[in-house]
N, C-alpha and C positions, 0 to 999 in steps of 0.2 A: 682707481679708487673703488670701482664696482667690485673688484676682487676682494678688497678689504671688507666691504660691507657684506658680501656673500659669506665670507669666512666667519665673520662675527655672528651672523644670523644662523649659520650652520651649527655654531657652538651653542645655540639656544640663548644668545645674549639679547637683552632688551634693545629694541631699536633706539631707545633714548640714548644709550651709551654710544651708539654709532654717531648720533648727532653731536655729542660732546666732542668727539674727535674731529668731525667735520667743522664744528664751530672754531676749534683751535686753528685748523688749516685756513679757514676764512679770515680770521683775525691776522694770522701771520702774513698771508699773501697780500692783504690790504696794506699792512704796515710796510712790508718789503717794497711793494710797488710805489708807495708814497716816498720812501727813501730814494728809490731809483729816479723817479720823476722830479721831485723837488730838489734833489741834490745834483741832478743832471749827470748821472753816473752811467749813462747808456754805453759809453765807450769802453766800460770795464769788460763787457762781453767780448769785444774784439781783442782786447789786450790780454785777457786772462782766461780764455776759453779752455785752456789745457787743464786747469784745476777743476773746472766743472766736469770734464770728461773723467778725470781721475776719481772724483767724489761720487760719480754715478756708481762706480764699483765699491768705493770705500763705504758709502752709506749703507749698501746692502749688507756688507760684512758687519757694520756697526750694529745693525738690528738683529742679525742672525747668529752672531758669535760674541765672545767676550772681548772683542777688539773694538775700541772706539774708532770713530771715523778718522781721528787724527793718526791712527796707525797706518793709514794710507796717505793722508794729507801730509804728515811730517816728512816721510822720505821723498815724496814727490816734490815738495817745495824745496827741501834742503839738498837732496841729491840730484834731482833732475833739473830743477830750475835755479840751483845754486843760491838759494836764499839762506840767510843766517839761521842758526838753530833757534834763535828767539822768535823768528817769524813762524817756524814750524810749531813752536809751543803756543804762541798766541793764536795762530789760525786753528790749531787743534781745539783749544778751549772755546773759541768763538763759534766754530762750525758745529761742535758737539752740543753747544748750548741751544742749537736748533734741532739737529738731527736726533741726538739722544733724547732730548726732551720730547720731541714728536713721537719717537718710539716708546718712551715711557708712558705718555698719555694713552697710546693705544694699548699698552700692556695693562694699564689700570682699567681701561674700558673693557678689555677682554677678561679682566679678573684672573690673570695668570698668576700662579702661585709664586710667592717671594719668600725668602728667608728673612722675615722682618726683624727677628730678634737681633741677629748679627748686623743687619742693614742699618738699624737705628743707631747702633754704636759706631758704625762706620761713618754715618752722617755726622755724628758729633765730632769724630776725629778729623774728618775732612774740613769741617767748619773752622777748625783752628790750624790744622796742618797745612792746607793749601795756601792760605794767606801768609803764614809764617815763612813758608818756603819761598814764596814769591818776593817777600820783602827782604829776607836776610840770607837766603841761600842761592837762589837762581842768579842774581846779578854777579856772583863771584865764581860761578862755574864756567870754565872755558868752553867755547862752542864744540871743540873736538870731543871733549869728555861727555857732553850732552849727547852727541851723535853716537858715540860708542856705547853709552849706557842704554840708549834706546835700542840699538842694534843687538846688543848682547842679551838684554832682557827678553826681547821678542824672539830671538833665535832659540833661547833656552825653552821658551814656551812651545815653539815649533818642534823641537827635538822631543819634548815630553809627549806630544800628541802623536808623533810618528811611532813612538814605542808603545803607547798605551791607548791609542785611539779606539781600538775594538772594545776594550773593557769600559772606557769612559762613555762610549756611545750606548752601552747596554745598561748602565746604571739606572736604578729606579728608586724612587722614594728619597729618603734623607735620614742619615743616622742622627738620632736625637742626642744632642750634646747638652752639657750643663749650661746654666745661665752664665756662669763664670767664664767658661770657654768662649761662648759667643761674645761676651762683653770684651774680653781681652783681645780676641781675634779681630773683631770689628773695629774697636778703638785703635788698635795698632795699625791696621790697614789704612784707615782714614788718616791717622795722624802722621805716621812715618812715611807711608807711600805717598801721601799728599804732599808732605814737605820735601821729600828727597827725590821723588820721581815725577809726579804730576806737575810740580811747580817748574820743572826744567824741560820736560818733554811734552806736557799737555795730556798725557795718558798714563795708565799704569794701575790706578786703584781698581779699575774694573777687572783687569787681568788677575790681580792678586786676590781679590775676594772670590773670584771664580776658582782659582787654584786651591784656596782653602776649602771651599765648599765641595769641590770635586774630589780632591785628594784625601782630605781628612774627614769630611762629613759624608763622603760617597754619595753626593747629591745627584739627582736626575738633572740632565741638562735643561729640562723644562723649568727647573727651579733656578739653577746656577746662572744660566745666561740672562734671563730677565732681571735677576737681582743685580748682576754686574752692569747691565745697561742703565738701570735706575740710579745706581751709585755714581756712574760716570757722568750722567746727566747733571746730578746735583753738584759734583765736584767741578764740572765745567762752568756751571753758572757762578759758583763761588769764585772760581779762578778768574774768569773774564771780568767779573764785577770788581774784584780786588785789583787786578792789573790796570783796569781803566781808572779806578780811584787813585791809585798810586801815581799814575801818569798825569792825572789832573792836579794832584796836590804837590808833587815833586817832579816836574818835568825834566829838571836837570839831571836827575838820577834814574828815573824810570820813564819809559816811553812805550807806546804801542808801536809795533813794527810798521814802517811805511808800506803802503800797499795792502795792509790788512783788510781795510774796508772794501776795496775793489775785489779782492779774492773772495771775501765773504758774500758780497752781492751776487757774484756769479754762482757760487756753490750752494748757498743757503736754500734757494727754491728746489734744488735737486735733492738735498739730503732730507728736507722736510717730508718728502714722499718716499725717498729711497730707504731710509732706516725703518719706518713702519712696514714697508714692503718686506724687508728682511725678517721682521718679527713674524709676519704671516707665512712667508716662504719657509722658514725653519720648521714650521708645523707640517709642511708638505714634502720637503726635500730631505732625503736621508742625512742625518747629522754627520755620519762618518765621511761622506763625500765633501761636505762643506768644511769640516775640520781639517781634512787632508789638504784641501786647496789652501786654506789659511796657513797651515803649517809650512807648506811649500813657499808661500809668499814671505813668511817670516825668515826662512833660511836664505832666500834670494836677496832680501834687503840686507842681511848680515854680510854676505859676500860682497854685495854692491857697495856697502859702506866702507869696508876694508879696502876695496879697490879704489874707490873715489878719494879716500884719505891716505892713500899709500905714501904720498910725499911727506906726510906729517907723522907717520908711524915709525918708531924705532924698535929695536928688539925688546926693550923694557916694556913699552906700551903694548906691543903685540902679545907679549907673554902674559901681561896682566889681563888682557881681554880673554885670552884662551883659558887662563886659570879661573877667571870669573865665570865663564861659560860652563866649565866643568863643575865648579862649586855650586852654581845655581841648579844644575841638573842633579847633583848629589843631594842637595836640600830637598828638591822635589821628590826624589825617590824615597828619602827618609820620611817625608810627609805622607807619601803614598803608603808606605809600610805601617806607619803609625795609624793612619786611617783604617787600614784593613784590620789591624789588631783591635782597635776600638769598636769597629762594627761587629766583630766576632764576640767581643765582651758584652756589648749591648744585647746581642741576640741571645746569648746564654742567660743573661740576667732576666730577660723577658720570658 
């Protein structure tokens, strides 16, 4: 934590802002310790230590990239520990409600730039999209399709960065778009990605707002990544609150995954520090290196998913996955070309 404080002061931030972040950590660890002691959950560390190890890495990427901590937690729980996809979703939202919130608080304390106009509309969309998806869509999506959706979406993200990582890492500033563009983009991301992706996998809205900002708005990563982190923190809070409420009101239809609390207890104290560390580290470590590592992990989990689910895959499903992967990359390239044209148009107008 000394490294965080030094970095904040080096950026000429007021010491008071550092205290706000430290206050948050103090409150969280006090509550967490109370849950462990009063609930007698000490055995969770012996039984679920593996998820803690995984989230030590996942939380770093959560703060330093447009990947929520669930991007590591989901495949680890589902593919490595053979948990159902619903556990991967619930854990992603629960753990990001700590890690991404912790990173967001540090982002606010550091006064890092955010694309607020698009972000506000994304908040509005997620407020309705995530609960609607959890209530009316997620219960009816087979676990296999959830896994394949997750794997395909993040593999396309990895492929994009392998191709464009040099240019993405060099982008600076932000192409100024119209209020209409920001409103439609933000609302669509929050509403549709929240309902169709985040409600089933626990992640996704962060990656999509990042894609729009980078490909179409030509945004500096110093703007795009913090914006994606803050949006995922908000969507995760909405998601876990909604899922908990549904499970309480209609336990016969909705339920929180068994073992969720134990996994959360082990991983939460790690991500509370790991994600903010990623926020600071991304200011010191070259973005290109981090993005290439993340892209490699995205491709690995795609191959891993196909191998792990090979018994359930037929020619039709496999063909659909490959078509979806190519289609997503085509959409990303079209967005990239559109963003480049709009940037040139704005430059000429100025």
